[in-house]
C-alpha positions in Angstrom: -14.4 -20.0 -2.8 -13.3 -17.3 -5.1 -12.6 -13.7 -3.9 -12.0 -10.6 -6.0 -9.7 -8.3 -3.9 -10.2 -4.8 -5.3 -7.5 -2.3 -4.6 -6.6 1.2 -5.9 -3.6 1.9 -8.1 -1.7 4.7 -6.4 1.2 3.2 -4.4 2.1 6.3 -2.4 -0.9 5.8 -0.2 -1.4 4.0 3.1 -4.7 2.5 2.0 -3.1 1.0 -1.1 -0.2 -0.3 0.8 -2.4 -2.0 3.4 -4.3 -3.7 0.6 -1.2 -4.8 -1.2 0.3 -6.4 1.9 -2.9 -8.2 2.9 -3.5 -9.5 -0.6 0.1 -10.9 -0.8 -0.6 -12.8 2.5 -4.0 -14.1 1.5 -2.9 -15.4 -1.9 -0.9 -18.1 -0.1 -4.0 -19.7 1.4 -5.3 -22.6 -0.6 -8.7 -22.6 1.2 -9.9 -19.8 -1.2 -8.7 -18.2 -4.4 -7.7 -14.5 -4.4 -8.0 -12.5 -7.7 -6.1 -9.4 -6.9 -7.4 -6.4 -9.0 -6.0 -2.9 -9.2 -8.4 -0.3 -10.8 -9.3 3.3 -10.6 -12.4 3.4 -12.8 -15.6 1.5 -13.3 -14.6 0.3 -16.7 -11.4 -1.4 -15.5 -13.4 -2.9 -12.6 -16.0 -4.6 -14.7 -13.4 -5.7 -17.2 -11.6 -7.5 -14.4 -14.6 -9.3 -12.8 -17.1 -10.0 -15.6 -17.3 -13.7 -16.3 -15.2 -14.7 -13.3 -18.0 -15.8 -11.0 -16.6 -14.5 -7.7 -18.3 -15.7 -4.5 -17.1 -12.6 -2.7 -15.9 -9.1 -3.8 -13.8 -7.3 -1.2 -13.3 -3.6 -1.7 -10.3 -2.1 0.0 -12.4 1.0 0.2 -11.7 4.6 1.1 -13.8 7.6 0.0 -10.7 9.0 -1.8 -9.3 5.9 -3.4 -12.5 4.4 -4.9 -14.6 7.4 -5.8 -15.9 5.5 -8.8 -17.8 3.0 -6.7 -21.5 3.7 -6.1 -24.3 1.9 -4.2 -26.0 1.2 -7.5 -23.0 -0.7 -8.7 -22.7 -2.7 -5.5 -26.4 -3.5 -5.5 -26.2 -4.8 -9.0 -23.6 -7.4 -8.0 -25.2 -8.6 -4.8 -27.2 -11.4 -6.5 -23.9 -13.0 -7.6 -21.3 -12.1 -4.9 -21.2 -11.2 -1.2 -20.0 -7.7 -0.9 -17.3 -6.9 1.7 -15.8 -3.5 2.5 -12.8 -2.4 4.6 -13.3 0.4 7.1 -10.1 2.5 7.5 -10.9 5.7 9.3 -13.9 7.5 7.7 -17.6 7.0 8.2 -18.5 3.4 8.0 -19.6 2.7 4.4 -23.1 1.6 5.2 -24.4 3.4 2.2 -23.3 0.3 0.3 -25.3 -2.1 2.6 -22.3 -4.4 2.8 -22.6 -8.1 3.7 -19.6 -7.5 6.0 -17.2 -4.9 7.1 -13.5 -5.6 7.7 -12.5 -3.4 10.7 -8.9 -2.3 10.4 -8.7 -0.9 13.9 -8.8 -4.5 15.2 -12.3 -4.0 16.7 -14.9 -6.6 16.1 -18.7 -7.2 16.5 -19.7 -10.3 14.6 -23.4 -9.8 15.4 -23.2 -6.7 13.2 -21.0 -8.5 10.7 -18.0 -6.3 11.6 -14.9 -8.5 11.5 -11.2 -7.9 12.2 -8.0 -9.4 11.0 -4.5 -9.0 12.4 -2.3 -6.2 11.1 -0.4 -7.3 8.0 3.3 -7.8 8.8 6.0 -8.9 6.5 7.6 -12.2 7.7 11.2 -11.8 6.5 14.8 -12.6 7.4 16.4 -9.2 7.3 19.2 -8.9 9.9 19.4 -5.9 12.1 22.8 -4.2 12.4 24.5 -2.4 15.3 25.9 1.0 14.5 29.1 2.7 15.8 27.0 5.8 16.5 23.5 5.3 18.0 21.1 5.6 15.1 17.4 6.5 15.5 15.1 6.1 12.5 11.6 6.9 11.4 9.6 7.1 8.1 6.3 8.1 6.7 4.6 10.7 4.5 5.7 14.3 4.9 2.5 15.6 6.5 2.6 18.0 9.4 0.7 15.7 11.8 3.3 12.9 11.5 5.5 14.8 14.0 8.9 14.7 12.3 10.0 18.1 13.7 8.9 16.9 17.1 11.1 13.8 16.7 14.1 16.0 15.8 13.6 18.1 18.9 13.3 14.9 21.0 16.6 13.6 19.6 18.3 16.9 20.4 16.9 16.9 23.9 17.9 13.3 24.7 21.1 12.6 22.8 24.5 14.0 21.9 26.4 12.5 19.0 23.5 10.4 17.7 22.5 9.9 14.1 18.9 10.5 13.0 17.7 8.9 9.7 14.4 10.0 8.3 12.7 8.6 5.2 10.0 11.1 4.3 8.0 10.8 1.1 5.1 12.7 -0.3 1.6 11.2 -0.3 -0.3 11.0 -3.6 -3.6 12.0 -1.8 -3.1 15.4 -0.2 0.5 16.1 -1.2 0.9 15.2 -4.8 3.3 18.1 -5.5 5.4 17.4 -2.3 5.0 20.9 -0.9 4.1 19.6 2.6 7.0 17.0 2.4 9.5 19.7 1.5 8.3 22.0 4.2 8.5 19.3 6.9 12.1 18.3 5.7 13.2 22.0 5.9 11.9 22.3 9.5 13.7 19.1 10.5 17.0 20.4 9.1 16.5 23.7 10.9 15.9 22.0 14.3 18.8 19.5 13.9 21.2 22.2 13.1 20.9 23.5 16.6 22.0 20.3 18.3 25.0 18.0 18.4 23.4 15.2 16.4 23.4 14.5 12.6 20.5 14.2 10.3 20.1 12.2 7.0 16.8 12.5 5.1 15.8 10.4 2.1 12.7 10.9 0.0 12.6 8.4 -2.9 9.6 6.0 -2.4 11.0 2.6 -1.5 9.8 -0.9 -2.2 9.1 -3.2 0.8 12.5 -4.9 0.9 14.4 -1.5 0.8 12.1 0.0 3.5 12.6 -3.0 5.8 16.4 -2.8 5.3 16.2 0.9 6.2 14.3 0.1 9.4 16.6 -2.8 10.3 19.7 -0.7 10.0 18.5 1.6 12.9 19.1 1.0 16.6 15.7 2.4 17.5 12.7 3.4 15.4 10.5 6.2 16.9 7.1 7.6 15.8 5.7 10.8 17.4 2.5 11.7 15.7 -0.1 14.3 16.8 -2.8 13.0 19.0 -5.4 12.8 16.2 -8.5 11.5 18.1 -10.8 9.3 16.0 -8.2 8.4 13.4 -7.4 4.8 12.3 -4.3 2.8 13.2 -1.0 3.9 11.7 0.3 1.6 9.0 3.9 2.5 9.5 3.9 0.1 12.4 3.2 -2.9 10.1 6.7 -2.4 8.6 8.4 -1.5 11.8 7.1 -4.6 13.7 8.5 -6.7 10.8 12.2 -6.1 11.7 14.3 -6.7 14.9 14.6 -3.0 15.9 13.0 -1.7 19.1 10.1 0.7 18.6 8.9 3.7 20.8 5.7 5.7 20.1 3.9 8.5 21.8 0.3 8.8 22.9 -1.2 9.4 19.4 -4.4 7.4 19.1 -3.0 6.0 15.9 -0.7 3.9 18.1 -3.3 2.7 20.5 -3.0 -0.9 19.3 0.5 -1.0 20.6 0.4 0.9 23.9 -2.9 -0.5 25.1 -1.3 -4.0 25.2 2.4 -3.1 25.7 2.8 0.1 27.6 6.6 -0.4 27.5 6.4 0.8 23.9 5.3 4.3 25.0 8.0 6.9 25.0 6.1 8.6 27.8 6.5 5.6 30.1 10.2 4.9 29.3 12.7 6.1 31.9 15.7 3.8 31.2 18.6 3.7 28.7 17.2 4.0 25.2 20.3 2.1 24.0 19.2 -1.0 26.0 15.7 -1.4 24.7 14.8 -5.0 24.0 12.6 -6.9 21.5 10.0 -8.6 23.7 7.1 -6.4 22.5 8.2 -6.7 18.9 8.1 -10.5 19.2 4.8 -10.4 21.0 3.0 -8.6 18.2 4.7 -10.6 15.5 3.3 -13.8 17.0 -0.1 -12.2 17.5 -0.3 -10.8 14.0 1.3 -13.7 12.2 0.4 -14.1 8.6 -1.3 -17.5 9.4 -3.5 -15.8 12.0 -4.5 -13.2 9.4 -5.3 -15.9 6.8 -7.4 -17.9 9.4 -9.4 -14.8 10.4 -10.2 -13.9 6.8 -11.3 -17.5 6.2 -13.5 -17.2 9.2 -15.1 -14.1 7.8 -15.8 -15.8 4.5 -17.3 -18.9 6.0 -19.5 -16.9 8.4 -21.2 -14.8 5.7 -21.2 -17.2 2.7 
């Protein structure tokens, strides 16, 4: 079986990053062949697929990242290839009449041809390090709803002499000029200046290995988003789960896949010593979301609809 995996090109985007991680995992499965395609226009798309005879075309689709794709294009390809779409967090793309949806919130209804796969984690051997000063870390795009100022206030309220490391970058979609990022960073510096803790902020977009090393060098990684009802799952967790550093999150719906199964990961439930948090929940999700489980579930999707 041959699959065209169609992704966008803009790396500073959670949709792109999910697609890149998943395609990297799937290419190691010899039960099907993945042709990974990055394109941002219809010409590049057809140049990449014409004459290749794909059994399936999977679109890592979002209304922002693949504006060039139309129902007419998809319909023209249906006689030759099954059409599969991802569902991130907007209205389900039923306007394309897909043969299957890949539900990224881990929900599944196979009778409706809505399938799920585990979250994509990076199986790596990056060692975590203990710090002389307790170090808390977090990362993400510098958007107001990601709660970085909230995290700064939490650190000031709960620690004295701790070190907070934030890696805050600008998103291509919605903050191309980095105005929101810079505003968020300024708020963080203002809040941290009122406490007895230190703050280090970096902003250069990191590759996977560098980002994993950043997360592994912290004693605790914390994410405190706004509630955001109806939103999809946060992709920052895919990286954070990949290293041996404890995680705490708040009650944002973007973290429901963690706290619904492991309530100990909720900062609202934790009443102990933050410096003694363990890794049981990290290991639980790493086993559940293993790369092999992801490949098996994707293979199940293909064999079900072929």
